[in-house]
KEMAR-347170 format. One line per 5 residues: number of its first residue (from 1); for each residue x, y, z of C-alpha. Coordinates in steps of 0.25 Angstrom, whole numbers, plus 2048, in hexadecimal, padded with zeros to 3 digits. Each point is the difference from the previous one (the first is absolute). Layout:
residues N
NUM	X,Y,Z; ...
This chain:
residues 350
1	800,7FF,800; 806,80F,7FB; 800,80C,809; 7F4,806,7F8; 7F7,7F3,803
6	803,802,80F; 7FC,80F,7FE; 7F3,7FB,7FA; 7FD,7F6,80A; 803,80A,80B
11	7F7,80A,7FB; 7F5,7F5,7FF; 801,7FC,80E; 7FF,80F,803; 7F4,803,7F7
16	7F9,7F3,806; 802,805,80E; 7FB,80E,7FE; 7F3,7FC,7F8; 7FD,7F4,80B
21	801,80B,80B; 7F8,809,7F9; 7F6,7F7,7FB; 7FE,7FC,80F; 7FF,80E,805
26	7F6,804,7F6; 7F7,7F3,804; 801,802,80E; 7FC,810,7FF; 7F6,800,7F6
31	7FA,7F2,800; 800,7FF,80F; 808,7F2,7FF; 80D,7FC,7F9; 7FF,7FB,7F2
36	805,7F2,804; 7F4,7FF,808; 7F5,805,7F6; 7F6,7F4,800; 805,7F9,80C
41	7F8,801,80D; 806,809,80B; 7FC,803,80E; 80C,80A,803; 7FC,80F,800
46	808,808,7F5; 7FE,80E,803; 809,808,807; 7FC,802,80F; 7F8,7F3,800
51	80A,7F8,807; 80D,800,809; 80A,7F7,801; 805,7FB,80E; 80F,804,802
56	80A,7F9,807; 7FB,7F2,7FE; 808,7F5,806; 809,7F7,7F7; 7FA,7F2,7FC
61	807,7F3,806; 809,800,7F3; 804,80E,802; 7F8,806,7F5; 7F9,80E,804
66	7F1,7FC,802; 7F6,806,7F6; 7FA,80C,807; 7F1,800,803; 7F6,809,7FA
71	7F6,806,80A; 7F6,808,7FA; 7F9,805,80C; 80D,806,805; 7FE,80D,7F7
76	7F6,80B,801; 7F6,800,7F6; 803,808,7F4; 7F9,80F,7FE; 7F3,7FF,7F7
81	805,80D,7F9; 80C,7F9,7FC; 7F9,7F4,7FB; 7F6,808,7F9; 80C,807,7FA
86	805,7F3,7FA; 7F2,7FD,7FB; 800,80C,7F8; 80F,7FE,7FA; 7FA,7F2,7F9
91	7FE,802,7F2; 7F2,7FF,7FB; 7F5,7F8,809; 7F8,80D,801; 7F3,7F8,805
96	807,7F8,809; 807,80C,807; 7F2,806,801; 7FA,7F3,807; 80C,7FE,80A
101	7FE,80F,804; 7F1,7FD,802; 803,7F3,809; 80A,809,808; 7F6,80A,802
106	7F5,7F5,804; 80A,7FA,80A; 804,80E,806; 7F2,805,803; 7FC,7F1,805
111	80B,801,80A; 7FB,80E,804; 7F2,7FC,802; 804,7F6,809; 808,809,809
116	7F5,808,802; 7F7,7F4,803; 7F7,801,7F4; 7FB,7F4,7F9; 807,7FA,7F5
121	7FC,7F6,7F4; 809,7F4,7FD; 80C,804,7F8; 806,7F6,7F8; 80E,802,7FA
126	802,7F3,7F9; 800,805,7F1; 800,7F8,7F2; 80A,806,7F6; 7FD,7FD,7F2
131	807,803,7F3; 80B,7FA,7F6; 80E,7FC,805; 80A,80B,802; 7F5,80B,803
136	806,802,80F; 7F7,7F7,807; 80B,7FB,80A; 807,80D,800; 7F3,807,806
141	7FD,7F4,809; 80D,802,806; 7FE,80F,802; 7F2,7FD,806; 806,7F7,80B
146	809,80C,803; 7F4,80A,800; 7F8,7F6,80A; 80C,800,809; 802,80F,800
151	7F1,802,802; 802,7F6,80D; 7F6,7F6,7F9; 80B,7F5,800; 80B,7FE,809
156	80B,7FC,7F6; 7FD,803,7F4; 807,7F6,7F7; 7FB,7F9,7F3; 800,7F2,7FF
161	7FE,7FC,7F1; 7FC,7F3,7FB; 7F8,7F7,7F5; 7F9,7F3,800; 80D,7F8,801
166	803,808,80D; 7F3,7FC,807; 7FB,7F3,7FB; 806,7F2,802; 7FF,7F3,7FA
171	7FA,7F7,80B; 7F3,801,80A; 803,809,80B; 80D,806,7FC; 7FB,80C,7FA
176	7F9,806,80B; 80D,7FF,807; 808,806,7F5; 7F6,80B,7FE; 801,803,80F
181	80E,801,800; 800,80B,7F5; 7F5,807,808; 809,800,80C; 80A,807,7F8
186	7F6,80A,7FB; 7FA,803,80F; 802,80F,802; 802,803,7F0; 7F9,7FC,7F4
191	7FE,7F3,7F9; 801,802,7F0; 7FA,7F4,7F9; 804,802,7F1; 7F6,7F8,7F6
196	7F8,7FD,80C; 7F5,7F9,7F6; 80A,7F4,7FE; 7FC,7FC,80E; 7F2,7FC,7FA
201	7FF,7F2,800; 806,7F8,7F4; 7FA,7F2,803; 7FA,7F9,80B; 80D,7FD,807
206	804,80F,800; 804,806,80C; 7FE,811,7FC; 7F3,800,808; 806,7FB,80C
211	80A,80C,7FE; 7F5,809,7FD; 7F9,7FC,80D; 80D,802,809; 802,80F,7F9
216	7F1,802,804; 801,7FC,80E; 80D,808,803; 7FA,80C,7FB; 7F4,7FE,809
221	809,7FC,80D; 80B,80C,7FC; 7F8,80A,7FB; 807,80B,808; 80E,7FD,7FB
226	800,7F8,7F2; 7FB,806,7F3; 7FF,7F6,7F4; 801,806,7F1; 7FE,7F7,7F5
231	803,803,7F1; 7FF,7FB,7F3; 7F9,802,7F3; 7F4,808,7FF; 7F6,7F6,7FB
236	806,7F4,808; 800,808,80D; 7F1,804,7FF; 7FD,7F2,7FD; 808,7FB,80B
241	7FB,80A,80B; 7F1,7FD,7FD; 801,7F1,7FF; 801,800,810; 7F7,808,809
246	80B,800,80A; 80A,807,7F7; 7F5,809,7FB; 7FC,805,80D; 80E,802,804
251	806,808,7F3; 7F7,80B,7FD; 80B,808,7FB; 806,7FF,7F1; 80C,809,7FB
256	800,7FE,7F0; 80F,802,7FB; 800,806,7F3; 80A,7FD,7F5; 80B,80A,7FE
261	800,80A,7F4; 80C,801,7F8; 803,80D,806; 800,7F9,80E; 808,7F5,7FB
266	80A,809,7FB; 800,808,80D; 803,7F3,806; 80C,7FD,7F8; 806,80E,802
271	7FD,7FE,80F; 809,7F3,7FF; 80A,807,7F8; 802,80A,80B; 800,7F7,80C
276	80B,7F8,7F8; 807,80C,7FD; 7FE,7FE,7F0; 7FF,80C,7F6; 7F9,7FF,7F2
281	807,805,7F4; 7FA,80A,7F8; 7F4,7FA,7F7; 801,7F4,80A; 7F3,803,807
286	7F6,7FE,7F4; 807,7F3,7FC; 7FD,7FB,80D; 7F2,804,800; 7FE,7F9,7F2
291	806,7F4,806; 7F7,801,80C; 7F3,802,7F7; 805,7F4,7F6; 801,7F6,80A
296	7F3,805,809; 7F6,7FB,7F5; 7FA,7F7,80B; 801,807,80E; 7FD,7F3,806
301	80C,7F8,7FA; 809,80C,800; 7FE,802,810; 7FF,810,800; 80C,803,80A
306	807,7F3,7FF; 800,801,7F2; 807,80D,801; 80A,7F9,809; 803,7F5,7F7
311	802,80C,7F4; 809,807,809; 808,7F3,803; 800,7FD,7F2; 807,80D,7FC
316	80A,7FF,80B; 804,7F3,7FA; 802,807,7F3; 809,80C,807; 809,7F5,806
321	802,7F9,7F3; 804,80D,7FB; 809,805,80B; 807,7F2,800; 806,803,7F3
326	805,80E,803; 80D,804,807; 802,80A,80A; 7F2,801,805; 7FC,80D,808
331	7F5,803,80A; 7F8,806,7F5; 800,7F4,7F7; 7FB,7F7,80D; 7F4,809,801
336	7FD,803,7F1; 7F5,7F8,7FA; 800,803,7F0; 7F8,7FF,7F4; 807,7F2,7FC
341	7FE,7FA,80D; 7F1,802,7FF; 800,7FC,7F1; 808,7F3,803; 7F6,7FD,80C
346	7F5,801,7F5; 807,7F7,7F7; 800,80C,7F6; 80F,7FE,7FD; 80A,7F4,801
């Protein structure tokens, strides 16, 4: 291997490391969970200020330092003003923002009436999120957990996200145990069940209904410190909720997440560039917008915000390939996305 090859390999490693770090930062800041965890179940709060590690953990028997425990309850609730400011900073979601503010106002007035010994009606905080993938449902669910903590409704404010596989077991009696363990993790916070309609029985030997019954019982037994949000495609979620009187009586608040417009998706792309310290060369913004419109023929399969993230990653792959062939790469080179990067990602040029 000659010196030029060594330099190229060193440059590739630098580019790879910087790209991974930037993508991780973007995922954590904007989507609320690192890219590596997208699509996976997670029960750890990711928002700043939602958890605190205990310091000075004693070493384990093998001499290694013990992993710090996370105790959400040790941190004070966030200020509602800060959470509303964060909500306003999200791109799009106009109808959702209005519904969230309405809900906050309802909770605040409810608490004031109780403080003044005035009668109150039952207040259901459980919600149904409907809409296509990538429209921000998990992001808003995570924010709602923090808002409920700020308002004193929940004691911790963490989000526990699961789907059917996280609740249903394969043998009689195991599903209730498995679901109960998930509920225990969610106590004091929000249990977010994605594609909840998949819990509907698929056969006579299906245990989805057992999971539903266990969740409904927990909602009744722990109504003061557990909120459940179910999510999925609009038509399927309406059919799911209205198929069961127990679900219908507990879930009466529906939030519809609309697909992002091309302008909003372009805004998401530019936000990812900003958080990852990338800049668009002259003329590139229109090329990216055309790329988004070209790919977004079907919002359901494109994935809205997730589709934008995929486009962003595809463009970075092409930028990396271009940089790997260069010598004396500058900081500006590492930050700049060019027309060729986008055209290569779109398959317009070889």
